[in-house]
Residue frames as qw, qx, qy, qz and C-alpha x, y, z in Angstrom:
[[0.687, 0.441, 0.575, 0.051, 132.51, -90.37, 74.90],
 [0.200, -0.363, 0.435, 0.799, 134.15, -89.34, 71.63],
 [0.585, 0.663, 0.327, -0.333, 132.23, -88.06, 68.62],
 [0.545, -0.016, 0.576, 0.610, 133.64, -88.97, 65.19],
 [0.274, 0.648, -0.042, -0.709, 133.39, -86.16, 62.60],
 [0.796, 0.467, 0.385, 0.003, 132.14, -87.27, 59.18],
 [0.582, -0.150, 0.400, 0.691, 134.95, -87.20, 56.58],
 [0.280, 0.590, 0.510, 0.560, 132.78, -85.16, 54.17],
 [0.212, -0.922, -0.323, -0.009, 132.27, -82.32, 56.67],
 [0.577, 0.352, -0.153, 0.721, 135.90, -81.15, 57.14],
 [0.413, -0.892, -0.180, 0.023, 135.74, -79.43, 60.54],
 [0.591, 0.480, -0.201, 0.617, 138.71, -77.04, 60.41],
 [0.512, -0.844, -0.103, 0.120, 140.62, -75.40, 63.28],
 [0.329, 0.754, -0.424, 0.379, 143.79, -73.44, 63.97],
 [0.874, -0.384, -0.237, 0.183, 146.20, -75.12, 66.41],
 [0.710, -0.286, -0.106, 0.634, 148.79, -73.55, 68.70],
 [0.154, -0.757, 0.009, 0.635, 150.62, -70.23, 68.59],
 [0.182, -0.245, 0.629, 0.715, 151.75, -70.79, 64.99],
 [0.593, 0.408, 0.231, -0.655, 148.10, -71.29, 64.01],
 [0.024, -0.166, 0.898, 0.406, 148.60, -74.41, 61.91],
 [0.675, 0.083, -0.131, -0.722, 145.47, -75.37, 59.98],
 [0.112, -0.111, 0.983, -0.097, 144.17, -78.79, 61.04],
 [0.607, -0.162, -0.478, -0.614, 141.17, -80.96, 60.24],
 [0.449, -0.275, 0.647, -0.551, 139.39, -82.27, 63.33],
 [0.434, 0.047, -0.853, -0.284, 138.61, -86.00, 63.16],
 [0.550, -0.455, -0.699, 0.044, 137.22, -86.71, 66.65],
 [0.116, -0.497, 0.270, -0.817, 135.97, -84.53, 69.53],
 [0.135, -0.231, -0.861, 0.431, 134.64, -85.19, 73.02],
 [0.119, -0.742, -0.635, -0.179, 131.14, -84.16, 74.04],
 [0.337, -0.793, -0.201, 0.466, 132.68, -81.34, 76.10],
 [0.373, 0.926, -0.022, -0.059, 134.45, -79.94, 73.01],
 [0.392, -0.661, 0.570, 0.289, 138.03, -81.19, 73.44],
 [0.675, 0.561, -0.400, -0.263, 139.73, -82.32, 70.24],
 [0.852, -0.301, 0.428, -0.015, 140.79, -85.99, 70.48],
 [0.681, 0.034, 0.538, 0.495, 142.21, -86.62, 66.99],
 [0.327, 0.867, -0.005, -0.376, 143.26, -84.32, 64.16],
 [0.760, 0.135, 0.351, 0.530, 145.37, -84.26, 61.01],
 [0.121, -0.536, 0.180, 0.816, 147.27, -81.40, 59.41],
 [0.622, 0.657, 0.178, -0.387, 145.56, -80.14, 56.26],
 [0.427, 0.732, -0.489, -0.209, 148.77, -80.43, 54.22],
 [0.079, 0.338, -0.935, 0.072, 149.57, -83.94, 55.62],
 [0.799, -0.102, -0.020, -0.592, 146.36, -85.98, 55.24],
 [0.881, 0.059, -0.468, -0.038, 146.46, -89.47, 56.69],
 [0.433, 0.164, -0.625, 0.628, 148.83, -88.69, 59.58],
 [0.516, -0.701, -0.374, -0.322, 146.60, -88.72, 62.63],
 [0.243, 0.317, -0.540, 0.741, 147.70, -86.89, 65.79],
 [0.541, -0.634, -0.549, -0.057, 146.27, -87.06, 69.31],
 [0.068, 0.652, -0.281, 0.702, 146.78, -83.95, 71.46],
 [0.282, -0.062, -0.769, 0.570, 147.23, -84.01, 75.23],
 [0.440, -0.597, -0.337, -0.580, 143.97, -83.67, 77.18],
 [0.262, -0.007, -0.707, 0.657, 143.97, -82.76, 80.89],
 [0.150, 0.362, 0.627, -0.673, 140.75, -82.64, 82.93],
 [0.430, 0.627, 0.647, -0.048, 138.64, -82.78, 79.77],
 [0.249, 0.937, -0.017, -0.244, 140.37, -79.85, 78.03],
 [0.800, 0.452, -0.046, 0.392, 143.10, -79.64, 75.41],
 [0.570, -0.551, 0.013, 0.609, 146.50, -78.45, 76.66],
 [0.289, 0.011, 0.405, 0.867, 147.27, -76.90, 73.26],
 [0.295, 0.496, 0.248, -0.778, 145.06, -74.08, 72.08],
 [0.250, 0.293, 0.797, 0.466, 142.60, -74.85, 69.26],
 [0.274, 0.401, 0.123, -0.866, 140.40, -72.27, 67.51],
 [0.461, 0.380, 0.796, 0.094, 137.51, -73.88, 65.63],
 [0.038, 0.193, -0.349, -0.916, 136.85, -72.21, 62.26],
 [0.678, 0.289, 0.237, -0.633, 133.85, -74.22, 61.16],
 [0.751, 0.179, 0.630, 0.081, 132.83, -76.69, 58.48],
 [0.224, 0.527, -0.493, -0.655, 133.94, -76.73, 54.89],
 [0.853, 0.246, 0.383, -0.255, 131.81, -78.96, 52.68],
 [0.299, -0.321, 0.748, 0.499, 133.65, -81.12, 50.17],
 [0.691, 0.536, 0.097, -0.475, 132.24, -81.07, 46.67],
 [0.263, -0.325, 0.830, 0.369, 133.31, -84.03, 44.56]]
């Protein structure tokens, strides 16, 4: 089951060896990232490879950043 992250919560993470900053859009209950977008390319949604319930690429969750508009 996938859990959709609210757009106002901005769950941020670093991805891969280059540590690209991404915004997590959807996660599984076990913590694998299902969908994300690059912070500097909003709107382009990517889906990483998941094997046995875990992401193949390395993700490091930073936490939430609240959007103030």
